Backbone bond lengths (Angstrom), bond angles and torsions (degrees), N, CA, C in turn:
res aa  C-N    CA-C-N  psi(-1)  N-CA   C-N-CA  omega(-1)  CA-C   N-CA-C  phi
1 M - - - 1.458 - - 1.527 109.06 -
2 N 1.369 117.43 125.30 1.455 119.79 -179.89 1.530 110.69 -76.06
3 I 1.330 115.78 172.82 1.469 120.59 -174.53 1.523 111.52 -61.61
4 K 1.344 116.46 -42.09 1.467 119.89 -178.53 1.527 111.40 -64.05
5 S 1.330 115.81 -43.87 1.468 119.88 179.53 1.525 110.97 -65.34
6 K 1.329 115.75 -38.69 1.460 120.17 179.53 1.524 110.88 -64.39
7 T 1.333 115.62 -42.34 1.466 120.04 179.59 1.529 110.53 -64.13
8 T 1.338 116.44 -43.77 1.469 120.67 178.75 1.518 111.16 -59.75
9 F 1.317 115.81 -42.74 1.464 120.59 178.75 1.528 110.36 -62.99
10 Q 1.333 117.09 -43.77 1.463 121.13 -179.63 1.532 110.88 -63.01
11 V 1.332 115.76 -39.54 1.466 120.34 178.87 1.528 110.10 -63.25
12 Q 1.320 116.50 -47.43 1.461 120.66 179.82 1.523 111.42 -61.47
13 E 1.324 115.65 -42.77 1.460 121.01 -178.67 1.519 111.17 -65.18
14 L 1.339 116.48 -43.38 1.459 120.11 -179.47 1.528 110.83 -66.94
15 A 1.331 116.60 -42.63 1.464 120.21 178.60 1.527 110.38 -59.30
16 L 1.315 116.56 -40.78 1.467 121.02 178.97 1.527 110.82 -65.22
17 K 1.323 116.56 -44.22 1.465 120.32 -179.68 1.527 111.42 -62.94
18 I 1.328 115.73 -40.03 1.468 119.54 179.62 1.531 110.06 -65.02
19 R 1.339 116.54 -44.35 1.466 120.40 179.35 1.530 110.89 -61.04
20 Q 1.321 116.35 -43.46 1.470 119.89 179.87 1.524 111.05 -64.66
21 R 1.309 115.91 -36.35 1.461 119.73 179.57 1.527 110.90 -68.12
22 I 1.325 115.81 -43.24 1.463 120.50 179.08 1.529 110.23 -62.30
23 Q 1.326 115.92 -43.80 1.463 120.05 179.28 1.529 111.49 -65.90
24 G 1.332 115.78 -39.35 1.459 119.95 -178.66 1.508 113.17 -68.18
25 E 1.329 117.12 -39.26 1.460 120.51 -177.89 1.524 112.31 -81.29
26 Q 1.339 117.13 -17.79 1.461 122.74 177.22 1.524 112.22 49.98
27 L 1.305 114.93 51.01 1.462 120.01 179.21 1.524 109.97 -76.28
28 P 1.323 117.93 142.64 1.469 120.80 -179.97 1.522 112.23 -69.72
29 D 1.313 115.59 159.37 1.462 121.86 179.91 1.525 110.13 -58.21
30 G 1.335 115.50 133.88 1.460 120.84 179.14 1.511 114.46 91.03
31 S 1.336 117.34 -3.53 1.468 120.44 -179.92 1.522 110.75 -70.26
32 F 1.321 115.71 147.73 1.465 120.65 175.12 1.525 109.32 -72.58
33 F 1.322 116.68 134.94 1.458 121.42 179.03 1.518 109.08 -100.59
34 M 1.311 117.64 -76.45 1.466 124.29 173.34 1.516 108.30 -173.45
35 T 1.297 117.32 179.36 1.457 121.07 178.22 1.528 109.58 -93.58
36 E 1.324 115.75 164.85 1.467 119.21 177.24 1.523 110.47 -61.91
37 A 1.312 116.62 -37.72 1.468 120.03 179.50 1.530 110.81 -62.68
38 Q 1.319 116.26 -41.90 1.463 120.25 178.59 1.529 111.49 -65.51
39 L 1.323 116.22 -38.50 1.467 120.47 177.00 1.520 111.00 -61.91
40 A 1.338 115.71 -47.16 1.463 120.28 -178.90 1.521 110.93 -60.90
41 Q 1.319 116.21 -40.65 1.464 120.38 -179.07 1.527 111.27 -70.12
42 E 1.331 116.91 -44.06 1.468 120.19 -176.02 1.527 111.89 -68.23
43 Y 1.338 116.76 -39.61 1.467 119.94 -176.90 1.524 112.96 -96.86
44 K 1.346 115.59 1.89 1.466 122.08 174.23 1.540 111.77 55.44
45 V 1.325 114.60 52.74 1.466 121.29 175.97 1.522 107.73 -129.60
46 S 1.326 115.38 167.86 1.457 120.02 -178.79 1.530 111.04 -73.94
47 R 1.330 115.07 162.39 1.459 119.42 177.71 1.523 110.46 -65.38
48 T 1.341 116.51 -30.71 1.473 120.09 178.73 1.522 110.83 -64.02
49 V 1.333 115.71 -46.86 1.466 120.61 178.52 1.532 109.90 -62.84
50 T 1.314 116.62 -43.60 1.469 120.89 -179.93 1.516 111.32 -61.43
51 R 1.327 115.39 -45.87 1.469 120.33 -178.14 1.524 110.99 -61.21
52 E 1.338 116.99 -42.21 1.463 121.04 -178.86 1.532 110.57 -68.93
53 A 1.315 117.73 -41.35 1.464 121.00 178.78 1.523 110.75 -63.22
54 V 1.320 115.56 -43.61 1.465 120.36 178.33 1.524 110.46 -63.51
55 S 1.329 116.19 -40.75 1.466 120.95 179.56 1.528 110.83 -59.66
56 R 1.320 116.61 -40.72 1.471 120.04 178.94 1.525 111.21 -64.16
57 L 1.315 116.13 -41.11 1.460 119.96 -179.42 1.525 111.26 -72.63
58 Q 1.320 116.44 -29.91 1.459 119.25 174.41 1.527 110.14 -67.78
59 G 1.332 115.56 -36.78 1.459 119.75 178.02 1.516 112.22 -63.30
60 L 1.328 116.38 -28.91 1.465 121.58 177.97 1.531 111.92 -87.10
61 G 1.320 115.37 -5.48 1.456 119.05 -179.99 1.512 114.56 81.27
62 I 1.321 116.94 11.79 1.466 121.16 -177.30 1.526 111.37 -82.71
63 L 1.328 116.22 -33.79 1.462 121.49 177.92 1.528 109.51 -124.29
64 E 1.312 114.38 151.20 1.461 120.69 174.89 1.526 108.38 -131.45
65 G 1.336 116.62 128.45 1.453 120.20 179.56 1.513 111.45 -88.93
66 R 1.314 116.72 133.88 1.461 122.73 176.43 1.522 109.15 -125.22
67 K 1.327 115.40 128.44 1.459 119.45 179.69 1.524 110.22 -61.48
68 R 1.322 114.48 135.99 1.461 124.03 178.58 1.532 112.79 64.59
69 K 1.335 117.50 6.79 1.463 120.63 177.10 1.521 112.17 -119.59
70 G 1.315 116.25 -36.37 1.451 120.04 -176.98 1.511 111.94 107.49
71 L 1.322 117.12 -146.44 1.459 122.61 -174.75 1.527 110.71 -105.68
72 L 1.318 114.96 133.71 1.456 121.16 179.33 1.524 109.75 -110.27
73 I 1.330 115.64 147.00 1.457 122.03 177.19 1.523 109.32 -76.95
74 R 1.322 116.35 135.28 1.454 120.81 174.51 1.518 109.95 -128.66
75 H 1.322 116.14 144.57 1.458 122.11 175.68 1.530 107.89 -106.59
76 P 1.319 118.01 93.64 1.461 120.89 -173.80 1.524 112.43 -68.85
77 D 1.320 115.07 150.05 1.461 122.00 175.89 1.531 107.33 -80.68
78 P 1.347 118.92 118.32 1.464 120.39 -178.56 1.523 113.44 -59.67
79 L 1.330 116.91 -31.19 1.464 119.69 178.18 1.527 110.98 -67.98
80 Q 1.327 115.62 -39.14 1.468 118.79 178.56 1.522 110.75 -66.62
81 L 1.335 117.02 -38.78 1.459 120.84 176.86 1.522 110.54 -62.45
82 F 1.323 116.64 -42.51 1.462 121.12 178.98 1.522 110.80 -64.50
83 A 1.330 116.26 -43.68 1.461 120.28 179.42 1.531 111.36 -62.80
84 N 1.319 116.34 -39.71 1.462 120.27 -179.09 1.522 112.22 -68.53
85 S 1.337 117.08 -32.35 1.461 120.80 -176.37 1.520 113.07 -88.42
86 L 1.341 117.54 -16.90 1.458 120.77 -173.66 1.530 113.65 -61.41
87 P 1.333 119.93 -42.94 1.464 117.94 179.77 1.522 113.87 -56.23
88 S 1.315 117.55 -36.69 1.462 119.96 179.45 1.520 111.36 -73.76
89 L 1.349 117.11 -25.42 1.462 119.98 177.75 1.525 111.81 -74.22
90 A 1.332 116.35 -33.23 1.463 120.48 -177.65 1.523 110.14 -85.90
91 S 1.313 115.99 58.01 1.467 120.89 -174.14 1.525 113.48 -107.85
92 S 1.337 117.76 -3.16 1.459 120.57 -178.77 1.522 109.09 -158.70
93 P 1.354 117.01 160.24 1.472 119.63 177.07 1.529 112.65 -56.62
94 E 1.321 116.72 -34.52 1.463 119.90 179.02 1.527 110.51 -64.13
95 N 1.330 116.17 -42.45 1.454 119.76 178.91 1.525 111.67 -69.29
96 W 1.333 116.29 -35.51 1.465 119.24 177.14 1.521 109.64 -59.99
97 L 1.338 116.19 -42.85 1.457 119.96 179.38 1.526 110.51 -63.54
98 E 1.325 116.44 -39.65 1.463 119.98 177.83 1.531 110.35 -60.02
99 L 1.335 116.52 -42.47 1.455 120.47 -179.49 1.525 111.08 -68.82
100 A 1.335 116.66 -37.49 1.457 120.16 176.48 1.522 110.52 -62.79
101 Q 1.323 116.11 -41.07 1.461 120.46 178.66 1.525 111.10 -67.58
102 L 1.328 116.72 -34.17 1.462 120.38 177.41 1.522 109.76 -64.25
103 R 1.331 116.69 -42.52 1.460 119.38 177.57 1.527 110.16 -62.18
104 Y 1.331 116.95 -40.60 1.465 121.26 178.34 1.534 110.20 -59.02
105 V 1.321 115.98 -48.17 1.470 120.57 -178.45 1.524 110.78 -61.85
106 I 1.329 117.16 -42.26 1.459 120.59 -179.34 1.527 110.39 -61.98
107 E 1.333 116.89 -48.48 1.462 120.05 -174.41 1.530 112.03 -71.56
108 V 1.328 116.75 -43.36 1.464 119.17 179.31 1.527 110.56 -68.01
109 G 1.322 116.36 -41.46 1.451 120.08 -179.01 1.516 113.97 -68.73
110 A 1.348 116.04 -27.60 1.467 119.64 -175.34 1.519 113.40 -89.33
111 I 1.335 117.69 -10.41 1.465 119.51 -172.02 1.528 111.93 -61.54
112 E 1.335 118.12 -37.79 1.463 120.23 -179.97 1.528 111.15 -62.68
113 I 1.321 116.06 -43.06 1.466 120.51 178.88 1.524 109.90 -64.71
114 A 1.344 116.01 -41.18 1.458 120.39 -179.52 1.522 111.57 -62.23
115 V 1.329 116.43 -45.28 1.469 120.87 -179.47 1.524 110.81 -61.02
116 R 1.303 117.25 -42.47 1.462 121.19 -175.05 1.529 113.03 -78.56
117 N 1.326 116.86 -27.10 1.464 119.56 -175.46 1.525 113.95 -100.57
118 A 1.324 117.75 -10.64 1.468 120.71 -174.41 1.522 111.40 -59.45
119 T 1.323 115.90 134.12 1.459 120.98 176.10 1.529 109.72 -88.19
120 T 1.312 116.01 164.55 1.470 121.02 177.97 1.525 110.78 -59.81
121 I 1.310 116.59 -39.44 1.472 120.74 179.45 1.520 110.36 -65.05
122 Q 1.328 117.45 -42.53 1.469 120.83 179.68 1.523 111.19 -65.23
123 I 1.321 117.33 -38.55 1.466 120.48 178.41 1.530 110.37 -66.07
124 S 1.311 116.64 -39.74 1.470 120.31 177.14 1.526 110.53 -63.34
125 K 1.317 116.09 -40.13 1.466 120.29 177.74 1.525 110.66 -64.00
126 L 1.332 117.15 -41.23 1.462 120.98 178.58 1.526 110.53 -64.18
127 E 1.313 117.33 -37.99 1.466 120.56 178.31 1.531 110.49 -63.67
128 E 1.313 116.41 -40.32 1.466 120.87 179.21 1.525 110.58 -65.31
129 I 1.330 117.20 -41.96 1.468 121.17 177.77 1.525 110.30 -64.68
130 T 1.334 116.28 -40.78 1.463 121.32 179.79 1.524 110.67 -59.73
131 G 1.322 116.85 -43.16 1.458 120.63 178.81 1.519 112.37 -62.20
132 R 1.330 117.00 -44.20 1.469 120.24 178.66 1.520 111.27 -66.37
133 L 1.340 116.28 -37.14 1.459 120.53 179.18 1.528 110.61 -65.40
134 E 1.317 117.56 -42.60 1.461 121.53 179.47 1.523 110.92 -60.18
135 Q 1.318 116.36 -43.52 1.463 120.52 179.62 1.522 110.89 -64.10
136 S 1.316 116.78 -40.87 1.461 120.83 -179.43 1.526 111.09 -67.51
137 I 1.328 117.26 -38.43 1.467 121.34 178.31 1.527 110.39 -62.94
138 L 1.332 116.42 -41.67 1.461 120.44 178.80 1.525 111.77 -63.40
139 E 1.332 116.09 -36.17 1.462 120.42 -179.76 1.519 111.64 -75.11
140 D 1.339 116.74 -44.89 1.469 121.08 179.43 1.530 109.29 -167.27
141 P 1.335 117.13 102.46 1.471 120.22 -178.00 1.521 113.90 -62.65
142 T 1.334 118.08 -18.16 1.465 120.72 -175.71 1.522 113.45 -103.49
143 S 1.335 117.29 3.07 1.464 119.77 -175.62 1.523 111.55 -70.59
144 S 1.329 115.17 158.68 1.462 120.15 177.65 1.525 110.30 -64.76
145 Q 1.327 116.94 -31.22 1.462 120.16 177.65 1.524 111.07 -64.13
146 T 1.351 116.73 -40.68 1.464 120.32 177.98 1.520 110.69 -63.18
147 V 1.326 116.27 -43.57 1.464 120.52 178.27 1.525 110.72 -59.91
148 E 1.334 116.35 -46.38 1.463 120.52 -178.68 1.528 111.65 -64.01
149 L 1.339 116.51 -39.64 1.463 119.59 179.34 1.525 111.39 -69.48
150 D 1.332 116.62 -35.36 1.460 119.52 176.29 1.525 110.56 -62.66
151 L 1.330 116.51 -42.53 1.459 120.21 177.92 1.527 110.64 -66.17
152 E 1.338 116.79 -38.10 1.466 120.50 178.17 1.529 110.24 -64.19
153 F 1.321 115.83 -38.68 1.469 121.86 178.17 1.534 110.30 -59.35
154 H 1.330 116.16 -50.39 1.468 119.89 -177.78 1.526 111.79 -71.54
155 T 1.319 116.99 -33.72 1.461 120.04 177.08 1.528 110.63 -63.47
156 Q 1.327 116.24 -41.08 1.459 120.24 178.30 1.523 111.41 -61.24
157 I 1.336 116.63 -40.36 1.467 120.16 178.19 1.525 110.30 -61.87
158 L 1.332 117.04 -43.21 1.470 119.69 -179.60 1.523 111.70 -67.20
159 K 1.333 117.35 -31.93 1.468 120.06 176.88 1.524 110.78 -64.15
160 M 1.332 115.56 -29.24 1.463 119.80 -179.21 1.528 112.86 -63.73
161 T 1.318 117.24 -19.65 1.467 119.64 179.05 1.524 111.29 -66.64
162 G 1.336 116.07 -24.84 1.454 119.94 -175.74 1.507 112.82 79.35
163 S 1.341 116.33 6.62 1.464 121.46 -178.59 1.521 110.29 -104.27
164 R 1.312 116.61 117.83 1.458 120.49 176.97 1.521 110.91 -64.59
165 L 1.338 116.60 -34.94 1.461 120.45 -178.07 1.528 111.04 -66.93
166 I 1.334 117.16 -47.86 1.462 120.65 -179.92 1.521 110.85 -63.00
167 S 1.331 116.07 -50.55 1.458 120.56 -179.17 1.525 111.32 -62.92
168 G 1.326 115.96 -40.76 1.458 120.18 -178.31 1.514 113.16 -66.12
169 M 1.340 117.55 -41.06 1.467 120.36 179.20 1.524 110.55 -64.01
170 Q 1.325 116.74 -40.16 1.465 119.95 178.63 1.522 110.41 -64.14
171 Q 1.314 117.55 -42.86 1.460 120.62 -178.47 1.521 111.26 -65.75
172 I 1.320 117.20 -34.18 1.470 120.36 176.35 1.519 110.39 -68.68
173 L 1.319 116.84 -43.81 1.469 121.07 -178.17 1.515 112.19 -64.00
174 V 1.337 118.02 -43.09 1.457 119.30 -174.72 1.518 112.29 -70.49
175 Q 1.312 117.86 -12.21 1.457 119.38 174.04 1.533 110.92 -72.69
176 F 1.333 117.08 -14.47 1.451 121.86 177.00 1.517 112.58 -102.46
177 F 1.327 116.99 -15.20 1.457 119.94 -175.87 1.510 110.61 -130.71
178 Q 1.321 115.25 146.15 1.445 119.98 172.15 1.524 108.33 -140.49
179 I 1.317 116.32 146.18 1.452 120.83 179.63 1.522 107.82 -89.12
180 V 1.313 116.88 116.72 1.461 121.86 -177.93 1.514 109.19 -123.16
181 P 1.347 119.57 101.45 1.461 121.30 179.05 1.522 110.81 -65.96
182 H 1.316 116.37 149.80 1.457 119.72 176.11 1.520 109.60 -68.32
183 K 1.321 118.03 137.25 1.456 122.83 -173.23 1.523 112.00 -58.82
184 E 1.345 116.29 -40.83 1.452 118.81 -174.49 1.521 113.57 -72.16
185 T 1.330 117.72 -19.13 1.468 119.76 -178.69 1.524 112.34 -109.70
186 A 1.338 116.57 -15.36 1.459 119.44 -173.00 1.524 112.00 -64.53
187 T 1.344 116.93 -43.37 1.458 119.87 -176.88 1.521 110.72 -62.37
188 G 1.322 116.98 -44.45 1.448 121.02 -179.50 1.508 113.35 -66.51
189 S 1.319 117.64 -24.29 1.463 120.86 -177.45 1.524 111.94 -102.81
190 A 1.326 117.54 8.11 1.464 120.54 -177.49 1.518 111.60 -57.61
191 E 1.321 117.40 -45.31 1.455 120.70 179.93 1.523 111.04 -62.73
192 R 1.325 116.03 -37.02 1.468 120.68 178.48 1.527 110.67 -65.42
193 I 1.316 116.78 -43.84 1.464 121.18 -179.67 1.519 110.16 -62.99
194 I 1.323 115.58 -44.40 1.466 120.28 178.75 1.526 110.34 -60.79
195 W 1.329 116.24 -44.83 1.469 120.88 -179.57 1.522 111.00 -60.61
196 E 1.333 117.27 -43.61 1.462 120.81 -178.49 1.527 110.97 -60.76
197 H 1.328 117.14 -45.56 1.456 120.24 -178.72 1.532 111.06 -68.79
198 R 1.325 116.65 -40.58 1.458 119.64 179.72 1.529 111.00 -65.90
199 E 1.324 117.04 -40.99 1.461 120.53 178.88 1.522 111.54 -65.92
200 L 1.332 116.33 -37.28 1.461 119.11 177.27 1.519 109.90 -65.14
201 F 1.324 116.18 -43.94 1.468 119.12 177.01 1.528 110.83 -59.89
202 N 1.340 116.94 -45.97 1.459 120.69 -178.93 1.530 111.39 -59.61
203 A 1.339 116.09 -40.24 1.464 120.18 -179.94 1.528 111.02 -64.17
204 I 1.328 116.39 -41.13 1.466 120.46 178.80 1.525 109.97 -66.88
205 R 1.326 116.13 -44.08 1.471 120.45 178.90 1.530 111.18 -59.68
206 D 1.351 115.85 -39.03 1.460 121.03 -178.22 1.530 113.06 -84.35
207 R 1.348 116.66 0.29 1.464 122.26 -178.79 1.530 111.41 59.83
208 D 1.323 115.89 36.56 1.459 122.14 -178.86 1.530 108.67 -98.46
209 V 1.319 116.81 94.44 1.456 121.95 -174.01 1.525 112.09 -62.47
210 E 1.337 117.52 -46.84 1.463 120.43 -176.41 1.526 111.94 -63.84
211 R 1.322 117.17 -41.67 1.472 119.70 178.76 1.523 110.23 -68.01
212 A 1.329 117.48 -39.30 1.462 120.62 178.43 1.527 110.70 -63.91
213 R 1.336 116.20 -40.89 1.457 119.72 179.06 1.529 111.10 -63.92
214 A 1.319 116.63 -41.09 1.470 120.59 179.15 1.523 110.79 -64.26
215 M 1.326 117.35 -40.07 1.466 120.54 -177.59 1.524 111.60 -72.10
216 I 1.333 117.87 -38.26 1.468 119.14 179.74 1.517 110.21 -68.47
217 R 1.333 117.30 -35.50 1.459 119.85 175.60 1.518 110.84 -64.56
218 M 1.323 116.43 -38.27 1.457 120.61 179.29 1.531 110.98 -62.52
219 Q 1.329 116.21 -39.42 1.459 119.57 -178.81 1.518 112.48 -70.93
220 F 1.322 116.64 -25.61 1.464 120.28 179.62 1.522 111.46 -110.38
221 R 1.333 115.23 30.93 1.471 118.82 -176.17 1.514 112.39 -68.74
222 S 1.337 117.36 -15.98 1.468 119.39 -177.99 1.519 110.48 -134.57
223 P 1.356 117.75 81.45 1.462 119.99 177.38 1.522 112.49 -56.36
224 L 1.344 117.52 -23.72 1.456 120.49 179.52 1.517 111.43 -69.31
225 G 1.336 117.17 -13.26 1.456 120.38 177.61 1.507 112.69 -76.64
226 L 1.329 117.37 -6.65 1.452 120.73 178.14 1.520 110.16 -82.68
227 E 1.325 115.60 132.31 1.455 120.02 -179.72 1.515 109.57 -113.41
228 L 1.326 115.99 141.54 1.460 120.43 179.72 1.512 109.86 -73.79
229 K 1.295 116.82 137.25 1.461 120.54 175.05 1.522 108.60 -125.09
230 E 1.310 115.11 168.15 1.461 119.68 178.53 1.521 108.43 -67.41
231 P 1.331 118.84 118.95 1.454 120.12 -176.18 1.512 112.85 -70.98
232 V 1.329 116.24 145.43 1.459 120.12 171.80 1.517 106.90 -82.08
233 S 1.338 115.83 174.48 1.463 117.72 178.53 1.517 108.48 -62.47
234 L 1.313 115.47 136.46 1.453 120.57 -174.52 1.523 110.38 -79.86
235 R 1.320 114.42 119.24 1.470 120.72 179.82 1.513 108.49 -113.77
236 I 1.297 117.40 128.93 1.446 122.00 179.81 1.521 108.97 -82.93
237 P 1.353 117.62 122.86 1.464 120.15 -178.38 1.516 111.79 -69.02
């Protein structure tokens, strides 16, 4: 093993040990951990290795360096970490497809939780969104308003899970993707699109998990139909 490879291995190993220690001690956010000098001495590694390992953990939001204080423990928001890393993931068509598939998995996988946890108020809100979406589809299936209402429809379903993580990941993903039907086929399929959304709403209202799962799969039957758009600033819900 050459010097560079050895150093990389030491950095990875130290970063892992620090993470395991932080998790094991379960220190609250903002707690003092130790200084880089203390880390280097305790784990018997060079200051270079220590500095690089700490830098990696700072990048993950696990540690925060304070001048004249040392290193503080931080509990990073997983949604913020995902939002920060997403631009680098959307760097190629292959990665775009991976992200589209991730959105598919989140929405299809969450539908059972959404159906079972949805409140009466949330179902009423979904019905109201469904009505506005149907009207917009009839007017123009390809309009930006239709796209926005479709995203609002699916966002509402994810909110029904009661999980901030599930809903938040979907909201971050859809800022990179939008469903844009082809103009020449959208008009002819308007009734089909309306039926799919109405049937999905009906299944959720009726607490019919299997029918809801079938309808959500139908709506996401073609992840390749998702097109990348210029993302807005990522806001964590």
